[in-house]
KEBA-101145 format. One record per residue (C-alpha): x, y, z. Coordinates in steps of 0.5 Angstrom, whole numbers, padded with zeros to 4 digits, always signed. Layout:
R      u      v      w
R      X      Y      Z
...
//
This chain:
R      u      v      w
R  +0014  +0009  +0044
R  +0010  +0013  +0041
R  +0011  +0020  +0045
R  +0019  +0019  +0045
R  +0018  +0018  +0036
R  +0014  +0024  +0036
R  +0017  +0028  +0040
R  +0024  +0027  +0039
R  +0026  +0023  +0033
R  +0021  +0026  +0029
R  +0023  +0032  +0030
R  +0030  +0030  +0028
R  +0028  +0027  +0021
R  +0024  +0032  +0020
R  +0030  +0037  +0019
R  +0031  +0033  +0013
R  +0029  +0034  +0006
R  +0023  +0028  +0006
R  +0026  +0024  +0001
R  +0033  +0024  +0005
R  +0030  +0022  +0011
R  +0027  +0016  +0007
R  +0032  +0013  +0005
R  +0037  +0014  +0011
R  +0031  +0010  +0014
R  +0031  +0005  +0009
R  +0038  +0004  +0009
R  +0038  +0003  +0017
R  +0032  -0002  +0017
R  +0036  -0006  +0011
R  +0042  -0007  +0015
R  +0038  -0009  +0021
R  +0034  -0014  +0017
R  +0040  -0017  +0015
R  +0041  -0019  +0023
R  +0035  -0025  +0026
R  +0038  -0022  +0033
R  +0036  -0014  +0031
R  +0029  -0017  +0028
R  +0028  -0020  +0034
R  +0030  -0014  +0039
R  +0025  -0010  +0034
R  +0019  -0015  +0035
R  +0020  -0016  +0042
R  +0018  -0008  +0043
R  +0015  -0007  +0037
R  +0010  -0014  +0035
R  +0004  -0014  +0034
R  -0001  -0018  +0038
R  -0004  -0023  +0034
R  -0011  -0022  +0030
R  -0011  -0027  +0025
R  -0015  -0026  +0018
R  -0016  -0031  +0013
R  -0016  -0027  +0005
R  -0014  -0030  -0002
R  -0012  -0037  +0001
R  -0007  -0033  +0005
R  -0006  -0033  +0013
R  -0005  -0026  +0016
R  -0002  -0025  +0023
R  -0006  -0018  +0024
R  -0010  -0015  +0018
R  -0006  -0009  +0019
R  -0001  -0008  +0012
R  +0005  -0004  +0010
R  +0003  +0000  +0003
R  +0006  +0000  -0003
R  +0012  +0006  -0004
R  +0015  +0005  +0003
R  +0020  -0001  +0001
R  +0020  +0000  -0007
R  +0026  -0004  -0008
R  +0026  -0010  -0002
R  +0031  -0007  +0002
R  +0028  -0008  +0009
R  +0024  -0015  +0008
R  +0024  -0018  +0014
R  +0024  -0011  +0019
R  +0017  -0010  +0016
R  +0014  -0016  +0020
R  +0019  -0014  +0026
R  +0015  -0007  +0027
R  +0008  -0011  +0028
R  +0006  -0012  +0020
R  +0001  -0017  +0019
R  +0003  -0016  +0012
R  +0008  -0012  +0007
R  +0006  -0010  +0000
R  +0013  -0008  -0004
R  +0014  -0003  -0010
R  +0012  +0000  -0014
R  +0016  -0004  -0019
R  +0017  -0003  -0027
R  +0019  -0008  -0032
R  +0025  -0003  -0035
R  +0029  +0001  -0029
R  +0027  +0008  -0028
R  +0030  +0014  -0024
R  +0023  +0017  -0023
R  +0021  +0024  -0023
R  +0027  +0030  -0022
R  +0028  +0032  -0014
R  +0025  +0035  -0010
R  +0019  +0030  -0010
R  +0016  +0029  -0003
R  +0014  +0035  +0001
R  +0010  +0034  +0008
R  +0005  +0038  +0010
R  +0006  +0037  +0018
R  +0000  +0042  +0020
R  -0005  +0037  +0016
R  -0001  +0031  +0017
R  +0000  +0030  +0010
R  +0005  +0029  +0004
R  +0005  +0031  -0002
R  +0009  +0026  -0008
R  +0011  +0025  -0014
R  +0016  +0020  -0014
R  +0014  +0017  -0021
R  +0015  +0009  -0020
R  +0023  +0010  -0019
R  +0026  +0003  -0018
R  +0031  -0001  -0021
R  +0027  -0006  -0025
R  +0023  -0012  -0025
R  +0029  -0017  -0025
R  +0033  -0013  -0021
R  +0027  -0014  -0015
R  +0027  -0021  -0017
R  +0034  -0022  -0015
R  +0033  -0019  -0009
R  +0028  -0023  -0007
R  +0031  -0028  -0009
R  +0037  -0027  -0004
R  +0032  -0026  +0002
R  +0028  -0033  +0001
R  +0035  -0036  +0000
R  +0038  -0033  +0006
R  +0033  -0036  +0011
R  +0030  -0028  +0013
R  +0024  -0029  +0009
R  +0018  -0026  +0013
R  +0013  -0030  +0017
R  +0007  -0026  +0013
R  +0004  -0025  +0006
R  +0009  -0021  +0002
R  +0005  -0018  -0004
R  +0008  -0013  -0010
R  +0005  -0007  -0013
R  +0006  -0007  -0021
R  +0007  -0001  -0025
R  +0008  +0001  -0032
R  +0014  +0003  -0034
R  +0014  +0011  -0037
R  +0018  +0010  -0043
R  +0013  +0004  -0045
R  +0006  +0007  -0049
R  -0001  +0006  -0047
R  -0002  +0001  -0052
R  +0004  -0004  -0050
R  +0002  -0003  -0043
R  -0001  -0010  -0042
R  +0006  -0013  -0045
R  +0010  -0009  -0039
R  +0005  -0011  -0034
R  +0006  -0018  -0036
R  +0014  -0018  -0037
R  +0014  -0015  -0030
R  +0009  -0021  -0027
R  +0012  -0027  -0031
R  +0019  -0025  -0027
R  +0016  -0024  -0020
R  +0010  -0029  -0020
R  +0013  -0035  -0016
R  +0017  -0030  -0011
R  +0010  -0026  -0007
R  +0004  -0029  -0005
R  +0000  -0023  -0008
R  +0000  -0018  -0013
R  -0003  -0011  -0014
R  -0004  -0008  -0021
R  -0003  +0000  -0020
R  -0006  +0004  -0026
R  -0008  +0009  -0021
R  -0002  +0013  -0019
R  -0002  +0021  -0021
R  +0005  +0021  -0023
R  +0007  +0017  -0029
R  +0004  +0021  -0035
R  -0003  +0018  -0037
R  -0003  +0012  -0033
R  -0010  +0014  -0030
R  -0012  +0012  -0036
R  -0011  +0005  -0036
R  -0017  +0005  -0031
R  -0021  +0005  -0037
R  -0025  -0002  -0037
R  -0022  -0004  -0044
R  -0015  -0002  -0043
R  -0016  -0006  -0035
R  -0019  -0011  -0038
R  -0013  -0012  -0043
R  -0008  -0012  -0037
R  -0012  -0016  -0033
R  -0012  -0022  -0039
R  -0005  -0022  -0040
R  -0003  -0022  -0032
R  -0008  -0028  -0031
R  -0006  -0032  -0038
R  +0001  -0032  -0035
R  -0003  -0034  -0028
R  -0004  -0042  -0028
R  -0002  -0042  -0020
R  -0007  -0037  -0019
R  -0004  -0032  -0015
R  -0008  -0026  -0013
R  -0009  -0021  -0017
R  -0012  -0014  -0014
R  -0013  -0008  -0018
R  -0011  -0001  -0014
R  -0016  +0005  -0016
R  -0016  +0012  -0015
R  -0019  +0016  -0010
R  -0022  +0021  -0016
R  -0026  +0016  -0019
R  -0033  +0017  -0020
R  -0037  +0011  -0017
R  -0040  +0010  -0024
R  -0032  +0009  -0027
R  -0031  +0004  -0021
R  -0037  +0000  -0023
R  -0034  -0001  -0029
R  -0027  -0004  -0026
R  -0032  -0008  -0021
R  -0035  -0011  -0028
R  -0028  -0015  -0030
R  -0029  -0018  -0023
R  -0032  -0024  -0024
R  -0029  -0025  -0032
R  -0022  -0023  -0030
R  -0022  -0027  -0023
R  -0020  -0021  -0019
R  -0018  -0023  -0012
R  -0020  -0016  -0010
R  -0019  -0009  -0009
R  -0014  -0004  -0006
R  -0018  +0003  -0004
R  -0015  +0008  -0005
R  -0008  +0011  -0009
R  -0007  +0018  -0007
R  -0011  +0024  -0009
R  -0010  +0030  -0014
R  -0015  +0033  -0011
R  -0013  +0038  -0005
R  -0017  +0041  +0000
R  -0019  +0048  +0002
R  -0013  +0052  +0006
R  -0012  +0059  +0007
R  -0005  +0058  +0010
R  +0000  +0060  +0005
R  +0005  +0055  +0006
R  +0000  +0049  +0006
R  -0002  +0053  -0001
R  +0005  +0052  -0003
R  +0006  +0045  -0002
R  -0001  +0044  -0005
R  +0001  +0047  -0011
R  +0006  +0042  -0013
R  +0004  +0037  -0018
R  +0003  +0029  -0015
R  -0001  +0026  -0010
R  -0004  +0027  -0004
R  -0004  +0022  +0002
R  -0005  +0022  +0010
R  -0011  +0025  +0013
R  -0014  +0029  +0008
R  -0015  +0023  +0004
R  -0018  +0019  +0010
R  -0026  +0021  +0009
R  -0026  +0020  +0001
R  -0023  +0013  +0001
R  -0027  +0011  +0006
R  -0033  +0013  +0002
R  -0029  +0009  -0004
R  -0029  +0003  +0001
R  -0037  +0003  +0003
R  -0039  +0004  -0004
R  -0035  -0002  -0007
R  -0037  -0006  -0001
R  -0045  -0004  -0002
R  -0044  -0005  -0010
R  -0041  -0012  -0009
R  -0045  -0014  -0002
R  -0038  -0016  +0000
R  -0036  -0021  -0004
R  -0030  -0018  -0007
R  -0025  -0016  -0002
R  -0022  -0010  -0001
R  -0015  -0007  +0003
R  -0017  +0000  +0005
R  -0012  +0005  +0005
R  -0012  +0013  +0005
R  -0011  +0017  +0013
R  -0010  +0011  +0017
R  -0006  +0014  +0024
R  -0010  +0011  +0029
R  -0014  +0005  +0031
R  -0021  +0008  +0030
R  -0019  +0010  +0023
R  -0017  +0003  +0022
R  -0024  +0000  +0024
R  -0028  +0006  +0021
R  -0025  +0003  +0014
R  -0026  -0004  +0016
R  -0033  -0003  +0018
R  -0034  +0001  +0012
R  -0032  -0006  +0008
R  -0025  -0006  +0008
R  -0022  -0013  +0011
R  -0015  -0011  +0011
R  -0012  -0004  +0012
R  -0005  -0001  +0010
R  -0001  +0005  +0012
R  +0004  +0009  +0009
R  +0004  +0017  +0011
R  +0001  +0015  +0018
R  +0008  +0010  +0020
R  +0012  +0017  +0018
R  +0008  +0022  +0023
R  +0006  +0016  +0028
R  +0013  +0013  +0028
R  +0014  +0005  +0028
R  +0009  +0003  +0034
R  +0004  +0005  +0029
R  +0002  -0002  +0027
R  +0002  -0005  +0034
R  -0002  +0001  +0037
R  -0008  +0000  +0031
R  -0008  -0008  +0032
R  -0008  -0007  +0040
R  -0013  -0002  +0038
R  -0017  -0006  +0033
R  -0017  -0013  +0038
R  -0020  -0008  +0044
R  -0026  -0006  +0039
R  -0027  -0013  +0038
R  -0028  -0015  +0045
R  -0032  -0009  +0046
R  -0037  -0011  +0041
R  -0038  -0018  +0044
R  -0032  -0021  +0040
R  -0036  -0023  +0033
R  -0032  -0026  +0028
R  -0028  -0022  +0023
R  -0032  -0023  +0017
R  -0038  -0020  +0021
R  -0035  -0014  +0023
R  -0033  -0012  +0016
R  -0038  -0007  +0013
R  -0042  -0008  +0018
R  -0043  +0000  +0019
//
């Protein structure tokens, strides 16, 4: 299946503009999601083997999840479980509907297995997402894996009012998902990353936890461009604000050196870089966070995961779960299945230790 995708399907998709291909794929998956028969067929071919993990009080069928940004509007919620994912993170969603940045805003760097995007939290708003999620639940098509929601700040909301903006989204969505991720690290909303400052982030987390009597797990997604000292300041909020964990990392504004003019042209585009070039830095961040917390604060690792070896690197560095986005675009729909199968083989090869023993073992 992977070979067919890379040799036949992907070349056809890559003839289209990146955002056009993405939207058409989501539309097709959305249609399939309404059919129990179609999802069953997908799962029979692409479903991942069981590799259960318990975290945040939730049960994950396997540790490989879908990263935020792929399904911003919850268009294909049942499909992600059918494609073998152990969890999915929807969004990012903002309180106010917004179109995002003007296109073109997604660019492939095929030679580097990378993408640059500056989408800018394009979405229909938190209330529209809530209605769509409620519809999936009512239809009986809700997936049998944890579903998270990535919360962003509306572009029109001043930084000084950011806490209220995040809180408004959380209020209407808190009963419709299993966990939430506070996104203060996207490079595509002006000045958003300033909210990673300890005082600003503390205000946001305080506002969310005041609306969280059921103690839904709340995580923070951090940028790969932060210094270790800045990351340590975020860690200081983990206890006081009951953080369930961290997602490491978002896309990067850094660019690797390249002498190829086509690559240089895309590198010059504004936006966040994801994919293979991000792999090493995101793993460094995971390793640092794991060491600083002595493994007591769970980490979801994301950034440059294309194979089971990539996932294993992040898990042994300290990630309890991993997520994919760009890898799915380049490797195709069998990615989750292949990664989980590879992780299972590696666990067996190391003598079958418990999952918690493997996390951070490097």
